[in-house]
C-alpha positions in Angstrom: -4.6 -13.2 -24.2 -6.2 -12.1 -27.4 -10.1 -11.6 -28.0 -10.4 -15.2 -29.7 -8.6 -17.0 -26.6 -11.8 -17.0 -24.4 -15.3 -18.4 -25.0 -18.1 -16.1 -24.0 -20.7 -19.1 -23.7 -18.2 -21.0 -21.3 -17.9 -17.5 -19.2 -21.4 -17.2 -19.1 -22.1 -20.6 -17.9 -19.5 -20.4 -15.2 -21.4 -17.0 -13.9 -24.6 -18.7 -14.5 -25.9 -16.1 -16.7 -28.3 -16.6 -19.5 -27.3 -14.2 -22.4 -29.1 -13.1 -25.6 -27.2 -13.1 -28.6 -27.1 -9.4 -28.5 -25.7 -9.5 -24.9 -23.1 -12.0 -25.8 -21.8 -9.8 -28.6 -21.7 -6.9 -26.3 -20.2 -8.5 -23.4 -17.8 -10.5 -25.5 -16.5 -7.3 -26.9 -16.1 -5.7 -23.7 -14.3 -8.7 -22.0 -12.1 -8.7 -25.1 -11.2 -5.0 -24.2 -10.5 -5.7 -20.7 -8.2 -8.6 -21.5 -6.6 -6.4 -24.3 -5.9 -3.7 -21.5 -4.5 -6.5 -19.1 -2.1 -7.6 -21.8 -1.0 -4.0 -22.4 -0.3 -3.7 -18.6 1.8 -6.9 -19.0 4.1 -4.9 -21.3 5.1 -2.5 -18.7 8.5 -2.8 -17.1 8.2 -3.2 -13.5 11.9 -4.2 -12.8 12.8 -2.6 -9.5 9.4 -2.1 -8.5 8.7 -3.5 -5.0 5.4 -5.5 -4.9 2.8 -4.0 -2.5 -0.7 -5.0 -1.2 -2.2 -1.4 -1.3 -1.5 1.5 -3.4 -1.5 3.8 -0.5 -0.1 3.2 3.0 -2.7 2.0 5.4 -2.8 3.6 8.8 -4.8 2.1 11.7 -7.1 4.7 13.1 -7.8 3.1 16.5 -6.5 4.3 19.7 -3.3 2.6 21.4 -3.9 -0.3 23.5 -3.2 0.9 26.9 -4.1 -0.7 30.3 -6.8 1.3 32.1 -9.2 0.6 35.3 -11.5 -2.3 34.7 -15.0 -2.7 35.9 -15.7 -4.2 39.6 -17.3 -7.6 39.7 -20.4 -5.8 41.0 -20.5 -3.2 38.2 -20.0 -5.9 35.5 -22.8 -8.1 36.9 -25.2 -5.2 37.6 -27.5 -5.7 34.6 -27.1 -9.5 34.3 -30.5 -11.3 34.0 -29.1 -14.2 36.2 -26.1 -14.4 38.6 -24.8 -16.6 41.3 -21.6 -16.5 43.4 -20.3 -13.5 41.4 -20.7 -15.1 38.0 -23.0 -14.7 35.1 -25.5 -17.6 34.9 -26.1 -18.8 31.3 -28.1 -21.4 29.7 -26.6 -24.9 29.4 -25.6 -25.3 25.7 -23.9 -28.7 25.7 -25.7 -31.9 26.6 
């Protein structure tokens, strides 16, 4: 896409920006440079390069999911504001 293939007024309207004429010239030139750089990147030969979602591998930093001892019913209800029959009592939300 060349510098003349986009309309800075259209882009500003999409972004809901009110630009002064000086800002239009400045941002138009910057956007043109960005689009030129993207066009240059499209020229790179990427045959044999496997697509990826991230440039570096992501590693999960959480601990392994292992079964452990759970709370007793009494311990779980210890700080409950309202309880009845070994259950939490909550306000009715559906009428």
